[in-house]
C-alpha positions as CSV (number, residue, x, y, z in Angstrom):
1,M,215.6,75.7,89.0
2,A,212.3,75.1,87.2
3,E,210.5,75.1,90.5
4,A,212.0,78.5,91.5
5,A,211.0,80.0,88.1
6,K,207.5,78.7,88.5
7,N,207.2,80.2,92.0
8,A,208.6,83.6,90.7
9,L,206.0,83.7,87.9
10,K,203.2,82.9,90.4
11,A,204.4,85.7,92.7
12,L,204.5,88.2,89.8
13,K,201.0,87.2,88.8
14,D,199.7,87.7,92.3
15,V,201.2,91.2,92.4
16,L,199.6,92.2,89.0
17,Y,196.3,90.8,90.1
18,R,196.4,93.0,93.3
19,V,197.1,96.1,91.1
20,G,194.2,95.2,88.8
21,V,196.1,93.9,85.8
22,K,194.5,90.6,84.6
23,E,193.3,88.9,81.5
24,P,190.5,90.9,79.7
25,W,188.0,88.1,80.0
26,K,188.5,88.1,83.7
27,M,187.8,91.8,84.2
28,T,184.5,92.9,85.7
29,G,182.7,96.2,86.3
30,V,183.3,99.3,84.2
31,R,186.6,98.0,82.8
32,S,184.8,95.4,80.9
33,L,183.0,98.0,78.7
34,P,184.5,98.6,75.3
35,D,184.4,102.4,75.8
36,Y,186.4,102.2,79.0
37,E,189.7,103.4,77.5
38,H,188.0,106.5,76.0
39,Y,186.9,108.1,79.3
40,M,189.7,107.0,81.6
41,P,191.3,110.2,83.0
42,M,195.0,110.8,82.6
43,G,197.3,111.2,85.5
44,L,197.1,115.0,85.6
45,E,193.5,115.5,84.8
46,Y,190.2,114.5,86.4
47,R,188.5,113.2,83.3
48,K,188.9,113.6,79.5
49,F,185.2,113.9,78.7
50,A,181.9,112.5,79.9
51,P,180.9,109.1,78.5
52,G,178.0,110.7,76.7
53,T,180.1,113.3,74.9
54,Q,182.9,111.2,73.4
55,P,184.6,112.9,70.4
56,V,184.0,109.9,68.2
57,K,182.9,110.4,64.6
58,A,179.9,108.5,63.5
59,R,180.4,106.0,60.8
60,V,177.8,107.0,58.2
61,P,177.5,104.7,55.3
62,H,177.6,106.4,51.9
63,D,176.0,103.6,49.9
64,S,172.5,103.6,48.5
65,P,169.8,103.5,51.1
66,K,168.3,100.5,49.3
67,L,171.4,98.6,50.0
68,V,172.0,99.8,53.6
69,Y,168.4,99.8,54.9
70,D,166.0,97.0,54.2
71,I,162.9,99.2,53.8
72,K,160.0,96.9,53.3
73,Y,156.4,97.4,54.4
74,F,154.5,94.4,55.6
75,V,157.5,92.1,55.3
76,R,155.5,89.0,56.4
77,D,152.5,89.7,54.2
78,Y,153.6,87.4,51.4
79,R,150.2,87.6,49.7
80,R,151.5,90.7,48.0
81,N,154.0,88.6,46.1
82,N,151.5,85.9,45.1
83,K,149.2,85.9,42.1
84,Y,145.6,86.4,43.2
85,T,143.7,83.2,42.2
86,A,141.0,83.0,44.8
87,R,138.2,84.1,42.5
88,T,139.3,82.7,39.2
89,V,136.7,80.3,37.7
90,D,137.6,77.4,35.5
91,K,135.2,77.7,32.6
92,S,136.6,75.0,30.5
93,P,134.0,72.3,29.7
94,F,134.3,69.0,31.6
95,D,135.3,66.0,29.5
96,F,132.6,63.5,30.4
97,E,133.6,61.1,27.6
98,K,137.1,60.8,29.1
99,M,135.6,60.1,32.5
100,F,133.2,57.4,31.3
101,A,136.0,55.9,29.2
102,N,138.1,55.5,32.4
103,A,135.2,54.1,34.4
104,P,135.9,50.6,35.8
105,L,132.5,49.2,34.9
106,K,129.8,50.1,32.4
107,P,126.1,49.4,33.0
108,E,126.0,46.6,30.5
109,E,129.0,44.9,32.2
110,L,127.2,44.5,35.5
111,P,126.1,40.9,36.4
112,S,122.5,40.0,35.5
113,H,121.5,39.0,39.1
114,H,122.1,42.6,40.3
115,T,119.6,44.1,37.8
116,S,117.0,41.3,37.9
117,R,116.7,40.9,41.6
118,S,113.3,41.8,42.9
119,T,112.6,44.0,45.8
120,P,112.2,42.1,49.0
121,S,108.7,42.0,50.4
122,S,110.0,43.5,53.7
123,V,111.0,46.6,51.8
124,Q,108.0,47.1,49.6
125,R,105.6,49.6,51.0
126,S,102.0,50.2,50.1
127,T,100.8,53.3,48.3
128,A,99.2,54.6,51.5
129,A,100.9,57.3,53.5
130,P,103.8,56.0,55.5
131,C,103.1,55.1,59.1
132,P,105.5,54.2,61.9
133,A,105.8,50.5,62.3
134,N,105.7,50.6,66.1
135,L,102.1,51.7,66.3
136,S,99.5,49.1,67.4
137,P,96.5,48.5,65.2
138,S,94.2,50.2,67.7
139,T,96.4,53.3,67.7
140,E,96.6,53.4,63.9
141,A,92.8,53.1,63.7
142,H,92.4,55.8,66.2
143,M,94.6,58.1,64.1
144,R,92.8,57.8,60.8
145,P,92.1,61.1,59.1
146,E,88.5,60.4,58.6
147,R,88.0,60.0,62.3
148,F,88.8,63.7,62.8
149,A,87.2,65.0,59.6
150,R,85.1,68.1,60.3
151,K,81.4,67.7,59.9
152,D,78.7,70.2,59.2
153,K,77.0,69.4,62.4
154,K,77.1,71.9,65.2
155,R,79.4,71.1,67.9
156,P,77.7,69.7,71.0
157,K,77.7,71.7,74.1
158,P,80.5,71.0,76.5
159,R,79.7,68.5,79.1
160,P,79.9,69.4,82.7
161,H,83.3,69.4,84.3
162,H,82.8,66.2,86.2
163,I,82.0,64.3,83.0
164,R,84.6,66.0,80.8
165,H,87.7,64.1,79.8
166,S,90.9,64.8,81.7
167,V,93.4,67.3,80.4
168,R,95.9,64.5,79.6
169,H,93.3,62.8,77.3
170,D,92.5,66.0,75.5
171,T,96.2,66.7,74.9
172,K,96.6,63.2,73.5
173,V,93.7,63.6,71.1
174,S,95.1,66.9,69.8
175,V,98.5,65.3,69.2
176,H,96.8,62.5,67.3
177,R,94.9,65.0,65.2
178,K,98.1,66.9,64.3
179,Y,99.9,63.7,63.4
180,A,96.9,62.5,61.3
181,A,96.9,65.8,59.4
182,M,100.6,65.5,58.8
183,R,100.2,61.9,57.5
184,A,97.5,63.1,55.1
185,S,99.7,65.8,53.7
186,L,102.6,63.4,52.9
187,P,102.9,62.3,49.2
188,E,102.3,58.7,48.3
189,T,105.6,57.1,47.6
190,N,107.0,53.6,47.2
191,F,110.3,52.8,48.9
192,V,112.5,50.5,46.9
193,M,115.9,49.3,48.2
194,A,118.9,49.7,45.8
195,P,120.4,46.4,44.6
196,S,123.3,45.2,46.7
197,L,126.7,44.4,45.1
198,D,127.5,41.3,47.2
């Protein structure tokens, strides 16, 4: 009995499917559109109206436009809502006394061996103008400023080409002269290393 009823329902379902009656979620094509029922023609007419001229009244909201439409210009420009603080200057005086009071150490609290340590001899420099340490004594003597000091004598006539120095030697001498002038213009300073805290 149950088997016969099941077969009868299945046969009815197949007949309806052939006609085109099926579940809405299984429909495809034009029938799946929500406006399908409006422009389906009746049995005695070709078509009620065209899909673009449906006699449907527009639903116009009667509330305030501020509530219906979110009219905002530059919605993502949140700088309009913030206080402009880019060019404000803090003119309040700085509390140095508070800073020094919270300092971990004071000058008089430092150990004595840090302040009394003498500068190593390797760091002490003479009052003469600083000179690179990698120069040999002969090169340093060659670069002394007095060697290239101008004299009131007239310059000797240039020697013949076969006796003249090479271009490389002349370039080297001009570089030495420039470096000697630079050394002479440097101020006389003493370099002292700061005491270490070890």
